[in-house]
GUTOR-559733 format. One record per residue (C-alpha): residue number from 1; residue in one letter; chain; x, y, z. Coordinates in steps of 0.05 Angstrom, whole numbers, plus 5000, padded with zeros to 4 digits. Layout:
! GUTOR-559733
{miti NUM, A, A, {X, Y, Z}} ...
***
This chain:
! GUTOR-559733
{miti 1, M, A, {5000, 5000, 5000}} {miti 2, Q, A, {5028, 5067, 4979}} {miti 3, L, A, {5018, 5135, 5012}} {miti 4, S, A, {5066, 5172, 4967}} {miti 5, G, A, {5049, 5246, 4962}} {miti 6, K, A, {5009, 5246, 5027}} {miti 7, V, A, {5028, 5285, 5089}} {miti 8, A, A, {5010, 5260, 5158}} {miti 9, V, A, {5013, 5287, 5229}} {miti 10, V, A, {5019, 5238, 5287}} {miti 11, T, A, {5013, 5269, 5356}} {miti 12, G, A, {5047, 5236, 5415}} {miti 13, A, A, {5093, 5199, 5368}} {miti 14, G, A, {5156, 5198, 5410}} {miti 15, R, A, {5146, 5127, 5435}} {miti 16, G, A, {5100, 5067, 5437}} {miti 17, L, A, {5039, 5066, 5392}} {miti 18, G, A, {5050, 5136, 5364}} {miti 19, R, A, {5120, 5119, 5344}} {miti 20, A, A, {5096, 5056, 5308}} {miti 21, Y, A, {5042, 5096, 5271}} {miti 22, A, A, {5091, 5149, 5248}} {miti 23, T, A, {5143, 5098, 5226}} {miti 24, A, A, {5092, 5056, 5188}} {miti 25, L, A, {5061, 5116, 5153}} {miti 26, A, A, {5130, 5139, 5131}} {miti 27, A, A, {5149, 5069, 5108}} {miti 28, A, A, {5087, 5070, 5064}} {miti 29, G, A, {5111, 5135, 5031}} {miti 30, A, A, {5078, 5190, 5071}} {miti 31, A, A, {5116, 5251, 5096}} {miti 32, V, A, {5106, 5254, 5171}} {miti 33, V, A, {5105, 5308, 5225}} {miti 34, V, A, {5126, 5273, 5288}} {miti 35, N, A, {5095, 5310, 5346}} {miti 36, D, A, {5113, 5298, 5419}} {miti 37, L, A, {5117, 5339, 5482}} {miti 38, D, A, {5187, 5310, 5489}} {miti 39, L, A, {5219, 5343, 5429}} {miti 40, E, A, {5283, 5302, 5438}} {miti 41, L, A, {5243, 5237, 5429}} {miti 42, A, A, {5206, 5267, 5369}} {miti 43, E, A, {5273, 5285, 5338}} {miti 44, E, A, {5298, 5215, 5349}} {miti 45, V, A, {5237, 5184, 5314}} {miti 46, A, A, {5241, 5234, 5256}} {miti 47, A, A, {5315, 5221, 5248}} {miti 48, G, A, {5302, 5146, 5245}} {miti 49, I, A, {5250, 5156, 5190}} {miti 50, R, A, {5298, 5199, 5150}} {miti 51, A, A, {5354, 5148, 5159}} {miti 52, A, A, {5308, 5095, 5129}} {miti 53, G, A, {5297, 5139, 5068}} {miti 54, G, A, {5232, 5172, 5090}} {miti 55, A, A, {5211, 5245, 5101}} {miti 56, A, A, {5197, 5270, 5171}} {miti 57, V, A, {5205, 5330, 5217}} {miti 58, A, A, {5197, 5336, 5292}} {miti 59, E, A, {5148, 5383, 5327}} {miti 60, G, A, {5144, 5395, 5402}} {miti 61, S, A, {5077, 5428, 5416}} {miti 62, P, A, {5041, 5404, 5479}} {miti 63, V, A, {4975, 5378, 5450}} {miti 64, G, A, {4911, 5407, 5479}} {miti 65, S, A, {4907, 5480, 5462}} {miti 66, T, A, {4882, 5512, 5398}} {miti 67, E, A, {4951, 5544, 5389}} {miti 68, A, A, {4986, 5476, 5393}} {miti 69, A, A, {4938, 5445, 5342}} {miti 70, E, A, {4947, 5502, 5294}} {miti 71, A, A, {5023, 5499, 5303}} {miti 72, V, A, {5028, 5425, 5285}} {miti 73, V, A, {4984, 5434, 5224}} {miti 74, A, A, {5024, 5495, 5203}} {miti 75, T, A, {5088, 5454, 5209}} {miti 76, A, A, {5060, 5403, 5160}} {miti 77, V, A, {5040, 5457, 5110}} {miti 78, R, A, {5106, 5495, 5117}} {miti 79, E, A, {5150, 5434, 5111}} {miti 80, F, A, {5111, 5391, 5061}} {miti 81, G, A, {5061, 5437, 5028}} {miti 82, R, A, {4996, 5405, 5053}} {miti 83, L, A, {4962, 5359, 5103}} {miti 84, D, A, {4924, 5294, 5086}} {miti 85, V, A, {4923, 5253, 5150}} {miti 86, M, A, {4915, 5272, 5224}} {miti 87, V, A, {4927, 5217, 5275}} {miti 88, T, A, {4908, 5242, 5345}} {miti 89, N, A, {4948, 5196, 5390}} {miti 90, A, A, {4976, 5241, 5445}} {miti 91, G, A, {4955, 5226, 5516}} {miti 92, V, A, {4974, 5219, 5589}} {miti 93, L, A, {4951, 5176, 5647}} {miti 94, R, A, {4934, 5198, 5717}} {miti 95, D, A, {4900, 5136, 5745}} {miti 96, R, A, {4859, 5145, 5809}} {miti 97, T, A, {4792, 5119, 5833}} {miti 98, L, A, {4735, 5169, 5834}} {miti 99, V, A, {4741, 5193, 5906}} {miti 100, K, A, {4817, 5200, 5900}} {miti 101, M, A, {4817, 5236, 5834}} {miti 102, A, A, {4844, 5307, 5840}} {miti 103, D, A, {4817, 5362, 5795}} {miti 104, K, A, {4886, 5376, 5765}} {miti 105, D, A, {4896, 5303, 5745}} {miti 106, F, A, {4827, 5297, 5714}} {miti 107, D, A, {4835, 5362, 5677}} {miti 108, L, A, {4904, 5343, 5650}} {miti 109, V, A, {4879, 5277, 5622}} {miti 110, V, A, {4817, 5308, 5590}} {miti 111, Q, A, {4857, 5367, 5564}} {miti 112, T, A, {4907, 5322, 5529}} {miti 113, H, A, {4863, 5265, 5504}} {miti 114, L, A, {4795, 5296, 5490}} {miti 115, R, A, {4809, 5370, 5480}} {miti 116, G, A, {4873, 5353, 5442}} {miti 117, T, A, {4833, 5309, 5395}} {miti 118, F, A, {4781, 5364, 5386}} {miti 119, T, A, {4831, 5420, 5372}} {miti 120, C, A, {4875, 5378, 5326}} {miti 121, G, A, {4815, 5350, 5289}} {miti 122, R, A, {4786, 5419, 5279}} {miti 123, A, A, {4852, 5448, 5255}} {miti 124, A, A, {4862, 5390, 5207}} {miti 125, A, A, {4791, 5394, 5180}} {miti 126, A, A, {4800, 5469, 5166}} {miti 127, Q, A, {4864, 5453, 5127}} {miti 128, F, A, {4830, 5398, 5088}} {miti 129, R, A, {4775, 5448, 5068}} {miti 130, E, A, {4826, 5501, 5048}} {miti 131, Q, A, {4860, 5450, 5003}} {miti 132, G, A, {4793, 5436, 4969}} {miti 133, G, A, {4790, 5362, 4982}} {miti 134, G, A, {4779, 5308, 5034}} {miti 135, G, A, {4827, 5281, 5085}} {miti 136, R, A, {4834, 5228, 5139}} {miti 137, L, A, {4820, 5239, 5213}} {miti 138, I, A, {4844, 5178, 5252}} {miti 139, L, A, {4827, 5186, 5325}} {miti 140, I, A, {4858, 5139, 5376}} {miti 141, G, A, {4809, 5109, 5425}} {miti 142, S, A, {4817, 5053, 5475}} {miti 143, P, A, {4780, 4992, 5503}} {miti 144, A, A, {4776, 5035, 5566}} {miti 145, G, A, {4728, 5081, 5529}} {miti 146, Q, A, {4684, 5024, 5508}} {miti 147, R, A, {4674, 4990, 5575}} {miti 148, A, A, {4693, 4995, 5649}} {miti 149, S, A, {4766, 5008, 5666}} {miti 150, F, A, {4775, 5011, 5741}} {miti 151, G, A, {4813, 5072, 5767}} {miti 152, Q, A, {4813, 5110, 5701}} {miti 153, T, A, {4759, 5162, 5709}} {miti 154, G, A, {4790, 5216, 5664}} {miti 155, Y, A, {4818, 5167, 5614}} {miti 156, T, A, {4753, 5129, 5603}} {miti 157, A, A, {4712, 5193, 5598}} {miti 158, S, A, {4761, 5221, 5546}} {miti 159, K, A, {4765, 5158, 5504}} {miti 160, A, A, {4689, 5149, 5504}} {miti 161, G, A, {4683, 5221, 5483}} {miti 162, I, A, {4732, 5210, 5426}} {miti 163, V, A, {4688, 5155, 5396}} {miti 164, G, A, {4629, 5202, 5402}} {miti 165, L, A, {4668, 5254, 5362}} {miti 166, V, A, {4681, 5202, 5308}} {miti 167, R, A, {4607, 5192, 5295}} {miti 168, T, A, {4590, 5266, 5295}} {miti 169, W, A, {4649, 5287, 5252}} {miti 170, A, A, {4638, 5231, 5203}} {miti 171, A, A, {4568, 5258, 5191}} {miti 172, E, A, {4591, 5331, 5187}} {miti 173, L, A, {4650, 5319, 5141}} {miti 174, Q, A, {4622, 5265, 5095}} {miti 175, R, A, {4604, 5313, 5039}} {miti 176, S, A, {4674, 5340, 5036}} {miti 177, G, A, {4704, 5271, 5026}} {miti 178, T, A, {4738, 5269, 5094}} {miti 179, T, A, {4734, 5203, 5132}} {miti 180, V, A, {4735, 5199, 5208}} {miti 181, N, A, {4749, 5135, 5245}} {miti 182, A, A, {4772, 5112, 5313}} {miti 183, V, A, {4826, 5060, 5323}} {miti 184, I, A, {4817, 5020, 5387}} {miti 185, P, A, {4887, 4993, 5400}} {miti 186, V, A, {4910, 4938, 5446}} {miti 187, A, A, {4985, 4934, 5453}} {miti 188, L, A, {5041, 4918, 5502}} {miti 189, T, A, {5068, 4987, 5519}} {miti 190, R, A, {5093, 5020, 5582}} {miti 191, M, A, {5023, 5047, 5593}} {miti 192, V, A, {4997, 4977, 5609}} {miti 193, A, A, {5056, 4951, 5649}} {miti 194, T, A, {5019, 4963, 5714}} {miti 195, I, A, {4959, 4919, 5695}} {miti 196, P, A, {4964, 4853, 5733}} {miti 197, G, A, {4994, 4799, 5690}} {miti 198, L, A, {5020, 4844, 5635}} {miti 199, A, A, {5086, 4870, 5663}} {miti 200, E, A, {5125, 4808, 5642}} {miti 201, L, A, {5095, 4810, 5572}} {miti 202, V, A, {5113, 4884, 5565}} {miti 203, E, A, {5185, 4868, 5584}} {miti 204, R, A, {5186, 4812, 5532}} {miti 205, A, A, {5160, 4859, 5479}} {miti 206, D, A, {5212, 4913, 5498}} {miti 207, R, A, {5267, 4861, 5489}} {miti 208, G, A, {5240, 4843, 5420}} {miti 209, E, A, {5221, 4773, 5441}} {miti 210, P, A, {5162, 4740, 5406}} {miti 211, I, A, {5093, 4745, 5439}} {miti 212, P, A, {5062, 4676, 5453}} {miti 213, A, A, {5013, 4655, 5398}} {miti 214, D, A, {4954, 4647, 5447}} {miti 215, V, A, {4965, 4718, 5472}} {miti 216, R, A, {4967, 4745, 5401}} {miti 217, A, A, {4905, 4706, 5382}} {miti 218, N, A, {4869, 4738, 5442}} {miti 219, G, A, {4884, 4806, 5413}} {miti 220, L, A, {4946, 4828, 5449}} {miti 221, G, A, {5011, 4843, 5413}} {miti 222, T, A, {5060, 4899, 5399}} {miti 223, P, A, {5049, 4970, 5372}} {miti 224, D, A, {5072, 4946, 5304}} {miti 225, D, A, {5011, 4901, 5301}} {miti 226, V, A, {4965, 4962, 5305}} {miti 227, A, A, {5002, 5007, 5256}} {miti 228, P, A, {4978, 4972, 5192}} {miti 229, L, A, {4906, 4992, 5209}} {miti 230, V, A, {4927, 5065, 5213}} {miti 231, V, A, {4962, 5059, 5146}} {miti 232, F, A, {4900, 5028, 5114}} {miti 233, L, A, {4854, 5082, 5142}} {miti 234, A, A, {4901, 5135, 5115}} {miti 235, S, A, {4899, 5106, 5045}} {miti 236, D, A, {4854, 5117, 4985}} {miti 237, E, A, {4831, 5045, 4993}} {miti 238, A, A, {4795, 5065, 5057}} {miti 239, A, A, {4755, 5122, 5024}} {miti 240, G, A, {4689, 5085, 5038}} {miti 241, V, A, {4704, 5072, 5112}} {miti 242, T, A, {4680, 5126, 5160}} {miti 243, G, A, {4645, 5134, 5227}} {miti 244, Q, A, {4674, 5068, 5253}} {miti 245, A, A, {4710, 5045, 5316}} {miti 246, I, A, {4758, 4990, 5294}} {miti 247, G, A, {4798, 4948, 5343}} {miti 248, A, A, {4868, 4922, 5330}} {miti 249, G, A, {4914, 4881, 5372}} {miti 250, G, A, {4959, 4821, 5361}} {miti 251, D, A, {4928, 4778, 5308}} {miti 252, R, A, {4858, 4807, 5315}} {miti 253, I, A, {4819, 4862, 5279}} {miti 254, S, A, {4749, 4877, 5304}} {miti 255, I, A, {4692, 4925, 5293}} {miti 256, W, A, {4660, 4956, 5355}} {miti 257, S, A, {4585, 4966, 5354}} {miti 258, H, A, {4549, 5033, 5359}} {miti 259, P, A, {4506, 5040, 5421}} {miti 260, S, A, {4434, 5019, 5409}} {miti 261, E, A, {4372, 5003, 5449}} {miti 262, V, A, {4369, 4930, 5470}} {miti 263, V, A, {4297, 4932, 5494}} {miti 264, A, A, {4239, 4982, 5494}} {miti 265, E, A, {4169, 4979, 5520}} {miti 266, V, A, {4112, 5029, 5511}} {miti 267, R, A, {4060, 5040, 5566}} {miti 268, E, A, {4000, 5083, 5547}} {miti 269, G, A, {3998, 5145, 5590}} {miti 270, G, A, {4071, 5137, 5611}} {miti 271, W, A, {4108, 5101, 5666}} {miti 272, T, A, {4100, 5110, 5740}} {miti 273, A, A, {4153, 5088, 5790}} {miti 274, D, A, {4105, 5033, 5815}} {miti 275, A, A, {4093, 5009, 5744}} {miti 276, L, A, {4168, 5005, 5732}} {miti 277, A, A, {4178, 4967, 5796}} {miti 278, E, A, {4126, 4916, 5774}} {miti 279, A, A, {4151, 4909, 5702}} {miti 280, F, A, {4226, 4914, 5712}} {miti 281, P, A, {4242, 4843, 5737}} {miti 282, T, A, {4210, 4809, 5677}} {miti 283, T, A, {4210, 4861, 5622}} {miti 284, F, A, {4276, 4897, 5631}} {miti 285, Q, A, {4320, 4859, 5680}} {miti 286, P, A, {4337, 4802, 5632}} {miti 287, H, A, {4366, 4853, 5583}} {miti 288, L, A, {4413, 4889, 5630}} {miti 289, Q, A, {4484, 4887, 5605}} {miti 290, A, A, {4549, 4871, 5640}} {miti 291, F, A, {4592, 4932, 5653}} {miti 292, L, A, {4657, 4894, 5667}} {miti 293, P, A, {4695, 4856, 5613}} {miti 294, D, A, {4709, 4782, 5621}} {miti 295, T, A, {4783, 4796, 5612}} {miti 296, V, A, {4827, 4858, 5620}} {miti 297, P, A, {4869, 4869, 5557}} {miti 298, G, A, {4920, 4924, 5547}} {miti 299, Q, A, {4894, 4994, 5538}} {miti 300, G, A, {4910, 5039, 5479}} 
***
């Protein structure tokens, strides 16, 4: 698959998943703006891309503000003449349970993940419109935004919000030819090393050792296993794919469902609390859904 002539921005690309996305996009032929709060790391990734024959520049804006989003888009236009792909990957973790969550920690996570996705998506969409054609918005979600993730109040709220942005933006930008999708990654990175049972696997991945086949089949692998989905969504071949949340991890690709009603009942004149109490055990209770996953995979 070739992305020659395309220009991509990847935020939070200094390490882990973001690094894998930037490297894979460049290997497919795209020129890449490697954004990271740690400019030294971004420079390292960009230098590696250039050493492999690709085109890349580093950019060190702290994602979240409008100014940072406009700066990273301006870098793409200044260095490469245009922008075709925006991958909103930047994020931080401040894990605390609800009663222990401080305002500053919640605000930082939401500012980086959710507001950063909003501001970068808006800046990219404006540039796509100015160029007169469509583009690709690839927003990075997480299994944590799709179901319960104990101790991750700000993170789950942000990642759930990002998938909500996907659906709305896909509808708003469809006529312009811009596609908007969420990638729901599962990978062995430093962000998941504290999850029980995963620390050893993360160490193995860091050493470049193979991941056991049964682990990969269960949807857990390395960042390089997720990157091909980003390349596909950035390509012309994915022009008909929009408004979706697509999971990737190990040997698995999956499509996450949109929320929908699982049961509905109509009662003429409306429902009273007593009527609900009477009907709930037989009419509604059997359809209640589990809020905890059966297993706890790595988070994107």
